[in-house]
C-alpha positions as CSV (number, residue, x, y, z in Angstrom):
1,M,57.0,62.8,58.1
2,D,60.6,62.7,56.9
3,A,60.9,62.7,53.1
4,E,64.4,61.2,53.3
5,T,63.2,58.0,55.1
6,T,62.7,55.1,52.8
7,T,61.1,51.7,53.6
8,R,61.2,48.6,51.3
9,L,58.1,46.2,51.6
10,H,58.1,42.7,50.1
11,V,54.7,42.4,48.3
12,K,52.6,39.6,47.0
13,V,50.2,40.9,44.3
14,V,46.9,39.2,43.3
15,P,45.7,40.8,40.0
16,H,42.0,40.5,38.7
17,S,40.6,40.7,42.2
18,S,37.1,42.0,43.0
19,R,38.5,45.3,44.6
20,D,41.8,47.1,45.2
21,C,42.8,46.6,48.9
22,V,45.7,45.8,51.3
23,A,44.6,42.1,52.2
24,G,47.0,41.8,55.2
25,W,50.4,40.3,56.1
26,L,51.8,37.0,55.1
27,G,54.6,36.9,57.7
28,E,56.8,39.8,56.5
29,T,55.1,40.0,53.0
30,L,52.2,42.4,52.4
31,K,49.4,40.8,50.3
32,V,47.7,43.3,47.9
33,R,44.6,42.7,45.8
34,V,44.0,44.8,42.7
35,T,41.3,44.7,40.1
36,A,43.6,45.5,37.2
37,P,45.0,42.8,35.0
38,A,48.7,41.9,35.1
39,E,49.4,43.3,31.5
40,R,51.1,46.5,30.3
41,G,52.0,47.7,33.9
42,R,48.3,48.1,34.7
43,A,48.5,46.0,37.9
44,N,51.8,47.6,39.0
45,A,50.3,51.1,38.7
46,A,47.2,49.8,40.8
47,V,49.6,48.3,43.5
48,E,51.4,51.6,43.8
49,A,48.3,53.6,44.2
50,T,46.7,51.1,46.6
51,I,49.7,51.1,48.9
52,A,50.0,54.9,48.9
53,D,46.4,55.2,49.5
54,A,46.4,52.7,52.4
55,L,49.4,54.7,53.9
56,G,47.6,58.1,53.6
57,L,50.4,59.3,51.2
58,P,50.3,61.1,48.1
59,K,50.4,59.2,44.7
60,G,53.9,58.5,43.8
61,S,55.1,57.9,47.4
62,A,55.1,54.2,46.8
63,R,56.9,52.7,43.8
64,I,57.9,49.3,42.6
65,V,61.6,49.0,42.5
66,Q,61.9,45.2,41.8
67,G,59.7,42.4,40.4
68,W,57.7,44.3,37.6
69,T,56.8,41.2,35.9
70,S,56.4,38.9,38.9
71,P,53.6,38.6,41.4
72,R,56.4,39.1,44.3
73,K,57.6,42.6,44.2
74,I,59.5,44.8,46.3
75,V,57.9,48.4,46.9
76,E,59.8,51.3,48.1
77,V,57.8,53.8,50.3
78,V,59.1,57.3,50.8
79,G,58.5,59.5,53.7
80,L,57.7,56.9,56.5
81,S,59.7,54.7,58.8
82,A,59.2,50.9,58.7
83,P,57.4,50.8,62.1
84,E,55.0,53.5,60.9
85,V,54.5,51.8,57.5
86,H,53.6,48.4,59.2
87,R,51.4,50.2,61.8
88,R,49.4,52.0,59.1
89,L,49.0,49.0,56.8
90,S,48.0,46.7,59.7
91,E,45.2,49.3,60.5
92,S,44.1,49.5,56.9
93,A,44.2,46.0,56.0
94,D,41.1,44.3,54.8
95,I,41.1,41.1,56.7
């Protein structure tokens, strides 16, 4: 794992879901469901934690860099190449 490698993901968030999970890919956009409501940054924190967990990375390795108040976000993942991020998320997707 190269700590300098950074990958950006386009993410569609569905707050108030029944559980936190990576729901799968919508083309090049990752769909993430979180139980947290979209208020006071709670859903954003849950999205970051859910993606990091799905990738097997420490908390803080995935962070939202754009779209804090929108359901469509850009999340930056530190430490994995784009092909590795896609492979791990595809394997962990709850489809």
